[in-house]
C-alpha positions in Angstrom: -8.8 18.4 -3.2 -10.7 18.1 -6.5 -13.0 15.0 -6.3 -12.0 14.1 -9.9 -8.3 13.9 -8.8 -9.2 11.9 -5.7 -11.1 9.4 -7.9 -8.2 9.2 -10.4 -5.7 8.4 -7.6 -8.0 5.8 -6.0 -8.4 4.2 -9.4 -4.6 4.3 -9.9 -4.1 2.5 -6.5 -6.7 -0.1 -7.4 -5.1 -0.7 -10.8 -1.7 -1.0 -9.1 -3.0 -3.6 -6.6 -4.7 -5.6 -9.4 -1.5 -5.5 -11.5 0.6 -6.8 -8.5 -1.7 -9.8 -7.9 -1.7 -10.5 -11.6 2.0 -11.2 -11.2 2.4 -9.9 -14.7 5.4 -7.5 -15.0 3.9 -5.8 -18.1 0.7 -5.0 -16.2 2.8 -3.6 -13.3 4.9 -1.5 -15.6 1.8 0.3 -16.8 1.2 1.5 -13.2 4.8 2.7 -12.5 7.4 4.9 -14.0 10.6 3.4 -15.4 12.6 4.7 -12.4 10.0 3.5 -9.7 11.6 2.4 -6.4 10.2 0.2 -3.7 11.5 1.0 -0.2 11.2 -1.9 2.3 12.3 -2.2 5.9 14.2 -5.4 5.0 16.1 -4.2 1.9 15.9 -0.5 1.7 15.5 0.9 -1.8 14.9 -1.7 -4.5 14.7 -0.9 -8.2 11.7 -1.6 -10.5 13.9 -3.9 -12.5 14.8 -6.0 -9.5 11.2 -6.3 -8.3 9.9 -7.1 -11.7 12.7 -9.6 -12.3 11.7 -11.4 -9.1 8.1 -11.5 -10.2 9.0 -12.6 -13.8 11.1 -15.5 -12.4 8.2 -16.6 -10.1 10.4 -15.9 -7.0 7.9 -13.3 -5.8 4.2 -14.0 -6.1 1.3 -12.0 -4.7 -2.0 -13.7 -4.1 -3.8 -10.8 -2.4 -3.2 -7.1 -2.0 -5.6 -4.6 -0.5 -5.2 -1.0 0.7 -7.4 1.5 2.6 -6.5 5.1 1.8 -6.1 7.4 4.8 -4.5 10.5 3.3 -3.9 12.1 -0.1 -2.0 15.2 -0.9 -1.7 16.7 -4.4 1.0 19.1 -5.4 0.4 19.9 -9.0 1.4 16.9 -11.1 2.7 15.0 -8.0 0.6 13.3 -5.3 1.1 11.2 -2.2 -1.3 8.5 -1.2 -0.9 6.9 2.3 -2.9 4.0 3.5 -3.0 0.7 5.3 -2.3 -2.3 3.2 -2.3 -6.1 3.6 -0.9 -8.6 1.2 -0.1 -12.3 1.0 1.8 -14.5 -1.4 5.1 -16.4 -1.8 8.8 -15.5 -1.7 11.3 -18.1 -2.7 8.6 -20.8 -2.3 7.7 -19.8 1.3 4.4 -18.1 2.3 4.6 -14.4 3.1 2.1 -11.9 4.4 2.3 -8.3 5.5 0.3 -5.6 7.3 1.9 -2.3 6.4 1.5 1.5 6.2 2.2 2.3 2.5 2.9 5.7 1.0 2.9 5.8 -2.8 4.2 8.8 -4.6 2.5 9.4 -8.0 3.4 11.7 -10.9 0.9 12.6 -13.7 2.4 11.2 -16.9 0.5 11.7 -20.2 -2.8 12.1 -18.3 -2.3 9.0 -16.1 -1.1 8.9 -12.5 1.9 6.6 -12.4 3.8 5.5 -9.2 7.4 6.7 -8.8 8.0 5.5 -5.3 6.4 3.1 -2.8 7.5 3.2 0.8 6.5 0.4 3.2 6.5 0.5 7.0 5.3 -2.4 9.1 2.0 -1.6 10.9 2.8 -2.1 14.5 -0.2 -0.2 15.9 -3.8 -0.8 15.0 -5.2 2.7 15.2 -4.9 5.6 12.8 -3.5 8.6 14.7 -4.4 12.3 14.2 -1.9 14.4 12.4 -1.2 17.9 13.5 
């Protein structure tokens, strides 16, 4: 993979994390496409508008969000980034925290990588396995 693209995707991931902990829907919108979908084990697919609405209302607040990238795959103007992420915050006034495997699907839009889908899976094991 081209090192420039790897750097761009890592930067997109970091910007997305920073936008989420800003709890600013406009900052988050700059990192995602209009049709972005979050897939969670608890709720299945959740639209961008639903997630951003919860954040705008203060119902969902993120205090921390980190991710360590383990795999990237680029297919033209689409890329997947899979990593291990941890976050903490508040939902409906109650503390939340998560340790998850996260796959973000990005599309190159106007020269910027924007997330079209985020898929979350609870991290049940502590080790990264070999693929293939």
